Kinemage of the C-alpha trace (Angstrom):
@kinemage 1
@onewidth
@group {chain A} dominant
@subgroup {mainchain}
@vectorlist {calphas} color= white
{ca met a 1} P -68.261 -123.853 -65.411
{ca gly a 2} L -69.400 -120.931 -66.790
{ca val a 3} L -71.362 -119.239 -69.478
{ca ser a 4} L -71.756 -115.507 -70.458
{ca phe a 5} L -74.285 -113.545 -72.988
{ca leu a 6} L -74.036 -110.358 -74.648
{ca ser a 7} L -77.230 -108.909 -75.609
{ca leu a 8} L -76.710 -107.376 -79.189
{ca ala a 9} L -80.527 -106.324 -79.239
{ca pro a 10} L -84.000 -107.015 -77.498
{ca ile a 11} L -84.423 -110.323 -79.633
{ca leu a 12} L -80.945 -111.692 -79.953
{ca trp a 13} L -78.336 -112.785 -77.546
{ca leu a 14} L -74.778 -113.784 -78.108
{ca met a 15} L -73.341 -116.612 -76.128
{ca glu a 16} L -69.980 -116.388 -75.295
{ca asn a 17} L -67.236 -118.492 -73.153
{ca glu a 18} L -69.319 -121.601 -72.403
{ca thr a 19} L -66.430 -123.427 -70.822
{ca val a 20} L -66.408 -126.641 -68.808
{ca lys a 21} L -62.905 -127.622 -66.876
{ca glu a 22} L -61.176 -130.276 -69.002
{ca ser a 23} L -60.898 -132.384 -65.841
{ca his a 24} L -65.156 -132.355 -66.078
{ca arg a 25} L -65.696 -132.637 -69.833
{ca arg a 26} L -67.753 -135.442 -71.219
{ca gln a 27} L -70.075 -135.757 -68.175
{ca gly a 28} L -72.768 -133.999 -69.102
{ca his a 29} L -72.126 -130.482 -67.563
{ca gly a 30} L -72.075 -128.285 -70.735
{ca glu a 31} L -75.396 -129.766 -71.972
{ca thr a 32} L -77.173 -129.011 -68.493
{ca leu a 33} L -75.260 -125.564 -68.477
{ca leu a 34} L -76.154 -124.756 -72.006
{ca lys a 35} L -79.834 -126.317 -71.428
{ca ala a 36} L -80.357 -123.792 -68.682
{ca ala a 37} L -79.313 -121.288 -70.595
{ca ile a 38} L -81.566 -121.961 -73.442
{ca glu a 39} L -84.550 -122.162 -71.137
{ca lys a 40} L -83.524 -118.793 -69.568
{ca cys a 41} L -83.493 -117.340 -73.029
{ca arg a 42} L -86.949 -119.044 -74.136
{ca ser a 43} L -88.546 -117.376 -70.728
{ca arg a 44} L -87.562 -113.782 -72.400
{ca pro a 45} L -88.303 -112.385 -75.644
{ca ile a 46} L -85.395 -113.683 -77.408
{ca gln a 47} L -85.849 -114.709 -80.661
{ca arg a 48} L -82.057 -116.119 -81.270
{ca ile a 49} L -79.074 -117.036 -79.759
{ca ser a 50} L -75.605 -117.019 -81.778
{ca leu a 51} L -72.293 -118.463 -81.031
{ca his a 52} L -68.987 -119.139 -82.099
{ca val a 53} L -67.051 -122.483 -81.908
{ca asp a 54} L -63.766 -123.834 -83.451
{ca pro a 55} L -64.965 -126.630 -86.361
{ca leu a 56} L -62.276 -128.621 -84.920
{ca arg a 57} L -64.055 -129.215 -81.559
{ca ser a 58} L -66.025 -131.767 -82.362
{ca pro a 59} L -67.368 -132.287 -78.985
{ca ala a 60} L -68.757 -128.830 -78.690
{ca met a 61} L -70.197 -128.851 -82.274
{ca gly a 62} L -72.049 -132.100 -81.557
{ca leu a 63} L -73.732 -131.086 -78.760
{ca tyr a 64} L -74.587 -127.588 -80.244
{ca lys a 65} L -76.195 -129.553 -83.027
{ca lys a 66} L -77.798 -131.993 -80.707
{ca leu a 67} L -79.541 -129.187 -78.793
{ca gly a 68} L -80.722 -127.281 -81.935
{ca phe a 69} L -78.132 -124.892 -83.274
{ca gln a 70} L -77.364 -124.928 -86.759
{ca val a 71} L -74.126 -123.690 -89.214
{ca asp a 72} L -74.832 -120.158 -90.003
{ca ser a 73} L -71.178 -119.142 -91.580
{ca leu a 74} L -67.602 -119.747 -91.422
{ca ile a 75} L -65.705 -116.982 -90.436
{ca lys a 76} L -61.933 -117.191 -91.569
{ca ser a 77} L -59.082 -116.166 -88.961
{ca tyr a 78} L -61.690 -115.773 -86.124
{ca tyr a 79} L -59.466 -116.963 -83.309
{ca ser a 80} L -56.217 -116.087 -84.880
{ca ser a 81} L -54.838 -116.017 -88.537
{ca asp a 82} L -54.814 -119.881 -88.794
{ca arg a 83} L -57.889 -120.747 -86.598
{ca asp a 84} L -61.310 -120.196 -87.786
{ca ala a 85} L -64.835 -120.438 -86.274
{ca tyr a 86} L -68.252 -121.311 -87.433
{ca arg a 87} L -70.971 -119.005 -86.477
{ca met a 88} L -74.026 -121.210 -84.996
{ca tyr a 89} L -77.428 -120.228 -84.107
{ca leu a 90} L -80.782 -121.384 -82.624
{ca asp a 91} L -83.860 -119.634 -83.468
{ca phe a 92} L -87.055 -119.800 -81.079
{ca asp a 93} L -90.526 -120.048 -82.699
{ca glu a 94} L -92.388 -116.781 -82.352
{ca asn a 95} L -95.568 -118.799 -80.674
């Protein structure tokens, strides 16, 4: 399991490479990892987390939507000439 972040600006973090080994999927590990990453971002002056996901990865799409991520746009040929990606984001309140 793992997740990495790339800070593009003090207020935006791009989440990359959230992975859970296939034999451990559908057991809540990804959700736990993602929730911890979100809380880490909430504790900092970050306003948005952004990520990319393959539209065909329904479980991942469902998890991101469950945790509040929204689809921003479709990026054609993101992974390869025949594989697109959704850019998704989660905005935090400025309170």
